[in-house]
C-alpha positions as CSV (number, residue, x, y, z in Angstrom):
1,M,-0.1,-0.2,0.1
2,V,1.3,3.5,-0.7
3,K,2.5,5.6,2.0
4,V,0.6,8.0,3.1
5,G,1.0,10.8,6.2
6,I,2.7,13.8,7.2
7,D,4.7,15.8,4.8
8,T,5.5,19.0,6.6
9,I,4.8,20.4,10.0
10,A,5.1,23.7,11.8
11,F,3.6,25.2,15.0
12,Y,2.8,28.6,16.1
13,T,2.1,30.3,19.4
14,S,1.7,33.2,20.5
15,H,4.3,36.0,21.7
16,Y,3.2,36.3,25.0
17,A,3.4,34.4,28.1
18,L,2.6,34.4,31.7
19,D,5.4,32.6,34.3
20,L,3.6,30.5,36.6
21,A,5.5,31.8,39.3
22,R,4.2,35.2,38.8
23,L,0.2,33.7,38.5
24,A,1.2,31.9,41.8
25,E,2.4,34.6,43.7
26,Q,-0.7,36.2,42.9
27,R,-2.8,33.4,44.1
28,G,-0.8,33.1,47.4
29,I,0.0,29.2,46.8
30,D,3.9,27.9,46.3
31,P,4.6,27.7,42.6
32,D,6.1,23.9,42.9
33,K,2.2,23.2,42.8
34,F,2.6,24.4,39.2
35,Y,6.2,23.7,38.2
36,V,5.9,20.1,39.6
37,G,2.6,19.4,40.2
38,L,1.6,20.0,36.6
39,G,5.1,19.6,35.3
40,Q,4.2,22.9,33.3
41,H,6.0,26.3,33.9
42,K,4.8,28.7,31.2
43,M,1.3,29.9,29.8
44,A,1.2,31.2,26.5
45,V,-1.2,34.3,26.5
46,P,-3.3,35.4,23.2
47,S,-2.9,39.5,22.8
48,P,-6.6,40.7,21.9
49,D,-5.5,40.8,18.2
50,E,-5.1,36.9,18.0
51,D,-7.7,34.3,17.6
52,V,-8.0,30.9,16.1
53,V,-7.9,32.1,12.6
54,T,-4.5,34.3,12.8
55,M,-2.8,31.9,14.7
56,G,-3.6,29.0,12.3
57,A,-2.4,31.0,9.5
58,N,1.0,31.8,10.7
59,A,1.2,27.7,11.1
60,G,0.0,27.3,8.1
61,L,2.1,30.1,6.3
62,R,5.4,27.7,8.0
63,A,4.1,24.4,6.6
64,I,3.6,25.3,3.1
65,R,6.0,27.6,2.5
66,D,7.8,24.5,-0.5
67,V,4.6,23.7,-1.0
68,D,3.3,23.9,-4.7
69,L,-0.3,25.8,-3.4
70,S,-2.3,24.5,-6.5
71,S,-1.5,20.4,-5.2
72,I,-3.8,21.7,-2.2
73,E,-7.1,20.6,-2.6
74,M,-8.3,20.5,1.0
75,L,-8.0,22.2,4.1
76,L,-9.4,20.9,7.2
77,F,-9.4,23.2,10.4
78,A,-10.0,21.4,13.5
79,T,-10.3,23.2,16.5
80,E,-12.9,24.0,20.1
81,S,-12.5,27.7,20.0
82,G,-14.9,28.6,17.0
83,I,-15.8,31.9,16.4
84,D,-18.9,31.5,14.6
85,Q,-21.6,28.6,14.5
86,S,-21.8,28.6,10.7
87,K,-18.5,29.9,8.8
88,A,-15.6,27.4,8.9
89,A,-12.7,29.5,10.6
90,G,-10.6,27.8,7.8
91,I,-12.1,29.9,4.8
92,Y,-10.5,32.9,6.5
93,V,-7.2,31.2,6.2
94,H,-7.9,29.9,3.0
95,D,-8.0,33.6,1.9
96,L,-5.0,34.8,4.2
97,L,-3.0,32.0,2.4
98,G,-3.9,32.5,-1.0
99,L,-5.0,29.0,-1.4
100,P,-6.4,28.0,-4.4
101,E,-10.1,28.6,-5.4
102,R,-10.7,25.3,-6.2
103,C,-10.3,23.8,-2.4
104,R,-12.9,22.4,0.1
105,V,-13.0,23.8,3.3
106,I,-14.6,22.8,6.6
107,E,-14.1,23.1,10.5
108,L,-14.1,19.8,12.5
109,K,-15.0,19.7,16.6
110,Q,-14.6,17.1,19.0
111,A,-12.8,18.6,22.1
112,C,-9.2,17.9,21.3
113,Y,-10.0,15.0,19.3
114,S,-10.8,16.7,16.1
115,A,-7.8,16.9,14.6
116,T,-6.8,13.4,14.5
117,L,-10.1,12.5,13.0
118,A,-9.4,15.4,10.4
119,L,-6.1,13.1,9.9
120,Q,-8.0,10.3,9.6
121,L,-10.3,11.6,7.0
122,A,-7.4,12.9,4.5
123,L,-6.1,10.1,3.8
124,P,-8.4,8.4,1.4
125,F,-8.7,11.2,-0.1
126,L,-5.0,11.4,-1.1
127,R,-4.8,7.7,-1.8
128,Q,-7.2,8.1,-4.2
129,H,-5.8,11.6,-5.8
130,P,-1.8,11.2,-4.8
131,E,-1.1,14.0,-7.3
132,K,-3.2,16.4,-4.5
133,K,-2.1,17.8,-1.0
134,V,-4.4,18.4,2.1
135,L,-3.7,21.2,4.6
136,L,-4.6,20.1,8.5
137,I,-4.7,23.0,10.9
138,A,-5.2,22.8,14.3
139,S,-5.9,26.0,16.5
140,D,-7.2,26.8,19.7
141,I,-7.1,28.4,22.6
142,A,-7.6,26.6,26.1
143,R,-9.4,29.1,28.4
144,Y,-10.7,28.8,32.0
145,G,-12.1,31.6,34.5
146,L,-9.7,33.9,36.5
147,G,-8.9,31.6,39.6
148,T,-10.6,28.5,39.2
149,P,-8.5,25.1,39.4
150,G,-8.0,24.7,35.5
151,E,-6.5,28.9,34.9
152,S,-3.1,27.5,35.2
153,S,-3.4,24.9,32.3
154,Q,-4.2,27.6,30.1
155,G,-2.6,28.2,27.0
156,C,-2.8,28.4,22.9
157,G,-1.2,27.5,20.3
158,A,-1.9,25.9,15.8
159,V,-0.6,23.3,14.6
160,A,-0.2,23.1,10.5
161,M,0.6,20.1,8.7
162,I,0.9,19.4,4.9
163,L,-0.6,15.5,4.7
164,S,0.5,13.6,0.9
165,V,1.6,10.1,-0.4
166,N,5.3,9.2,0.2
167,P,5.8,11.8,3.2
168,R,8.8,13.3,4.3
169,I,8.5,13.0,7.5
170,L,5.9,10.3,9.2
171,A,4.2,7.5,6.7
172,L,1.0,6.5,9.3
173,D,-0.2,2.8,10.0
174,S,-3.1,1.4,8.8
175,E,-4.2,0.3,12.4
176,Y,-6.0,2.2,14.9
177,G,-8.2,1.8,18.3
178,V,-10.9,3.8,18.7
179,V,-13.6,4.4,21.7
180,T,-16.6,6.8,22.4
181,E,-18.2,7.4,25.4
182,N,-21.0,10.1,26.4
183,V,-19.5,11.8,29.4
184,M,-19.1,15.3,31.1
185,D,-15.5,15.6,32.1
186,F,-15.3,19.0,29.7
187,W,-17.7,21.2,27.8
188,R,-18.2,24.6,27.0
189,P,-22.0,25.6,26.4
190,N,-22.0,28.4,23.3
191,Y,-23.2,31.1,26.3
192,S,-20.5,30.7,27.7
193,D,-16.6,32.0,26.7
194,A,-14.7,30.0,29.6
195,A,-14.5,25.9,29.4
196,F,-15.7,24.0,32.5
197,V,-14.1,20.8,34.0
198,E,-14.2,17.8,36.7
199,G,-10.6,17.8,36.8
200,K,-10.1,14.4,38.7
201,Y,-13.0,12.6,36.5
202,S,-11.5,14.0,33.3
203,S,-8.2,12.3,34.3
204,K,-9.6,9.2,35.4
205,L,-11.3,8.9,31.7
206,Y,-8.1,9.7,29.8
207,L,-6.2,7.1,31.3
208,N,-9.3,4.8,30.6
209,M,-9.7,5.6,27.4
210,L,-5.7,5.0,26.6
211,E,-5.9,1.4,28.2
212,K,-9.5,1.0,26.0
213,S,-8.2,2.8,22.8
214,W,-4.4,0.5,23.2
215,Q,-5.9,-2.7,23.6
216,Q,-8.0,-2.5,20.4
217,Y,-5.0,-1.0,18.4
218,R,-2.7,-3.5,19.9
219,A,-5.4,-6.6,18.9
220,L,-5.7,-5.2,15.7
221,S,-1.7,-4.7,15.0
222,N,-0.3,-7.6,16.9
223,R,2.2,-4.6,18.0
224,E,3.6,-4.7,21.4
225,F,4.7,-1.9,23.9
226,T,8.2,-2.8,23.0
227,D,7.6,-2.4,19.2
228,H,7.3,1.9,19.3
229,A,9.9,3.8,19.9
230,Y,8.9,7.0,21.5
231,Y,4.7,8.1,22.4
232,C,3.5,10.9,21.8
233,Y,-0.3,12.1,24.1
234,H,-2.3,15.1,24.6
235,T,-1.0,17.3,26.8
236,P,-3.5,19.0,28.9
237,V,-0.6,19.1,31.3
238,P,3.0,17.5,31.1
239,K,2.3,15.4,34.4
240,L,-0.9,13.4,33.2
241,V,1.3,12.3,30.6
242,E,3.8,11.1,32.7
243,K,1.6,9.4,34.3
244,A,-0.5,8.1,31.3
245,H,2.8,6.6,29.8
246,Q,3.2,5.1,33.3
247,H,-0.1,3.4,33.0
248,L,0.4,2.2,29.7
249,A,4.0,0.5,30.6
250,K,2.3,-1.3,33.2
251,I,-0.9,-3.0,31.5
252,N,1.7,-4.2,29.1
253,N,3.6,-5.6,32.0
254,Q,6.6,-3.6,31.5
255,T,8.5,-1.8,34.5
256,L,10.1,1.6,33.5
257,T,12.6,4.0,35.6
258,E,12.1,7.1,35.9
259,E,15.3,7.6,33.0
260,N,13.1,5.2,31.2
261,L,10.0,7.1,30.6
262,Q,12.1,10.8,30.4
263,A,13.7,8.8,27.4
264,Q,10.3,7.7,25.9
265,I,8.6,10.7,26.1
266,A,10.8,13.5,27.8
267,S,11.1,15.7,24.2
268,S,7.6,15.0,23.2
269,L,7.1,17.7,26.1
270,E,9.0,20.7,25.7
271,Y,6.8,22.5,23.9
272,G,4.2,21.7,26.2
273,R,5.8,22.7,29.5
274,K,6.2,26.4,27.8
275,I,3.0,27.3,26.1
276,G,0.6,25.3,28.2
277,N,-2.5,23.7,26.7
278,S,-3.1,23.7,23.5
279,Y,-6.4,21.9,22.8
280,T,-6.5,19.9,19.4
281,A,-3.4,21.0,18.7
282,S,-1.3,19.8,21.6
283,L,-0.9,16.3,20.6
284,Y,1.1,17.2,17.0
285,I,2.7,20.1,18.9
286,G,4.2,17.2,21.3
287,L,5.2,15.4,17.8
288,T,6.8,18.6,17.0
289,A,8.5,18.7,20.0
290,L,9.7,15.4,19.2
291,L,11.2,15.8,15.9
292,D,13.1,19.1,17.5
293,F,14.4,17.8,20.3
294,S,15.4,14.5,20.4
295,K,19.2,13.8,20.3
296,E,18.6,10.7,18.3
297,D,18.1,9.9,14.8
298,L,14.4,9.2,14.6
299,T,14.7,7.5,10.9
300,L,12.2,4.4,10.4
301,K,11.6,4.8,14.5
302,R,7.8,3.6,15.4
303,L,5.8,6.4,17.3
304,G,2.6,5.6,19.1
305,F,-0.2,8.5,19.4
306,Y,-2.9,9.0,22.1
307,S,-5.2,11.4,20.9
308,Y,-8.5,12.0,23.7
309,G,-10.9,14.3,23.1
310,S,-13.2,15.2,26.1
311,G,-16.6,14.3,25.9
312,C,-15.8,11.9,24.8
313,V,-13.1,10.5,21.6
314,A,-10.2,8.6,22.4
315,E,-8.0,6.7,19.6
316,Y,-4.6,5.2,19.3
317,F,-2.6,4.7,16.5
318,S,1.0,4.8,15.2
319,G,3.5,6.1,12.4
320,V,7.1,5.6,11.3
321,V,9.7,8.5,10.9
322,Q,10.3,9.1,7.3
323,A,14.2,9.0,6.4
324,N,14.4,12.7,4.8
325,Y,12.4,14.1,8.0
326,K,15.2,16.4,9.4
327,T,15.4,18.3,6.3
328,V,11.7,19.5,6.1
329,L,11.6,20.5,10.2
330,D,11.3,24.0,11.3
331,T,13.1,23.7,14.8
332,E,15.2,26.9,14.0
333,Q,12.0,29.5,13.5
334,H,10.3,27.1,16.9
335,T,13.1,27.7,19.0
336,K,13.5,31.7,17.7
337,M,9.3,32.1,18.6
338,L,9.8,31.2,21.9
339,A,13.3,32.7,22.6
340,N,11.8,36.2,21.4
341,R,8.2,36.0,23.7
342,T,7.2,39.1,25.8
343,E,7.2,37.5,29.4
344,L,3.6,39.3,30.6
345,S,3.6,40.4,34.3
346,Y,-0.2,39.4,36.2
347,P,-1.8,42.8,35.3
348,E,-0.9,42.7,31.8
349,Y,-2.0,39.1,31.4
350,Q,-5.3,40.1,33.3
351,D,-5.9,42.8,31.1
352,F,-5.6,40.6,28.0
353,Y,-8.0,38.5,29.4
354,L,-10.2,40.4,30.4
355,F,-10.6,42.7,26.6
356,N,-14.0,42.5,25.3
357,Y,-14.9,42.4,21.6
358,P,-17.9,44.0,20.9
359,V,-21.7,41.9,20.6
360,D,-23.6,44.7,19.6
361,G,-22.2,45.2,16.1
362,S,-20.9,48.2,16.8
363,R,-16.6,48.6,15.4
364,R,-13.9,48.3,17.6
365,D,-10.2,48.4,16.4
366,I,-7.5,46.2,18.2
367,S,-4.2,47.7,19.2
368,H,-1.5,45.9,17.5
369,H,0.2,43.2,19.8
370,T,1.2,40.6,17.8
371,K,4.4,39.9,16.0
372,G,3.0,37.3,13.6
373,E,2.5,37.9,10.3
374,F,-1.6,37.9,10.7
375,R,-3.8,40.2,12.7
376,L,-7.1,40.9,14.0
377,V,-7.3,44.2,13.0
378,A,-10.9,45.3,13.9
379,I,-14.8,44.4,14.7
380,E,-17.4,45.9,13.0
381,N,-21.0,44.6,12.0
382,H,-20.3,41.5,13.8
383,K,-17.4,40.5,11.2
384,R,-14.0,40.2,11.8
385,I,-11.4,42.0,9.9
386,Y,-8.0,40.4,9.4
387,E,-5.0,41.9,8.1
388,T,-1.6,40.0,6.4
389,V,1.1,42.5,8.6
390,S,4.2,42.8,6.3
C-alpha cells in the first residue's frame, strides 16, 4: 500500500507568556504546585489581536513554504475555539494564505480530538488522488475562569501539517483503536467563553480511554509496547502524560524507571511545558517537539500516538518516521519564536484576559500587539476583519 502521512509540520503560538511563578504569587500558593505538580512552567497568552484564525494562518504559512499551492485541494480546520457558529474559521485562513479557489474547506469539532479525525479523513482522499495534498490546521485557545483550578493549564497554539502520499516526515500505520463514550468531564456551552471541567474525573477518563483504545490498536496491529520507540500524547498538562505513560507500561507488563520514562516521552513535552494546553493542536505540537528535540536520529522509528477529546472520543494509532524528516523541520523558527516571547506581568495578563470584543455590531479597532504575519484588526457589524502584516 502507498505510504500516506505528514509531509511538513510547523507550529505557532502567541508572542506573550506568563510564568506560572507569577500566577502562583498572585494566588498565594507555592510555585511548585505548578512547576512540579503540573509539570508546566509557563502559559502562552493570546493578545487581543490574536485568535484561532491568525494563529492557524501563521502556522500554515510555515507549513506550505516549499509546497506547490495548486496541489492543495482540501483545508481541514480543527478547533474547539470556533469564532462563528456557521462559517468555518478555515475560510479566513484559505484567504490569508492565498490558497486555490478549487479547495474544500471545513471546520471540525470534538474537543481535543478533532485534529486526529481530520488526519484520518484525509488519508482515503490522498490515496485516491495521490497528486493532491491536504492542509490540516489545528488551532485553539485554552481558557478557564480567573482564579479557577483550570486557570494554570491555560495556553494557546496552532499546528499546521501538509498531508500527502510519500510523506517526508511520518508515514501513518493503517491500524487504530478508537472508543467513544457520552460523558461530561469537560464542556463549554455556547453562552460561555470559558470551559467547565471536572478535573479528577477527566484525568480518570483519560487513563481509562487510553487503555481501551490501546487494547483495540494492539489487537488489530499485533504490535507490543516495545515495538514503539517513542510516544506522543494529548497534553492537558505534562504531569498527566507522565502518569499515563506509566499506566500504559504497567498494563503491558513493563516496568519503567524514571530514566526509561523520560527517554520515551520527555522530548515530546518540551513545548507543552512552555505554552500550556493547546487543545486540538496539543498532540501534534508534541510530535513537533519530539522531532525538534530528539537527540537520536528517528529515521524508521515507530511512534505511538494517543489522542483524547473530552466528552469523549479517544484514539490510538502509530506511524513511522521517514528518512528525509530532518530536511523539512522548522526547528530554528520554533526556537526563535519561543526565545523572543514577551513575559507578561500579572496585571498585563489580566488585561489581555479581560479584553472584550463588541457583541452589538459596533466597531472596535484592536491595537497591534502580535508579532505574527497575520492579525485581527477590528470587529465591525459582527464581522472579524483580518490583515496581513508584512
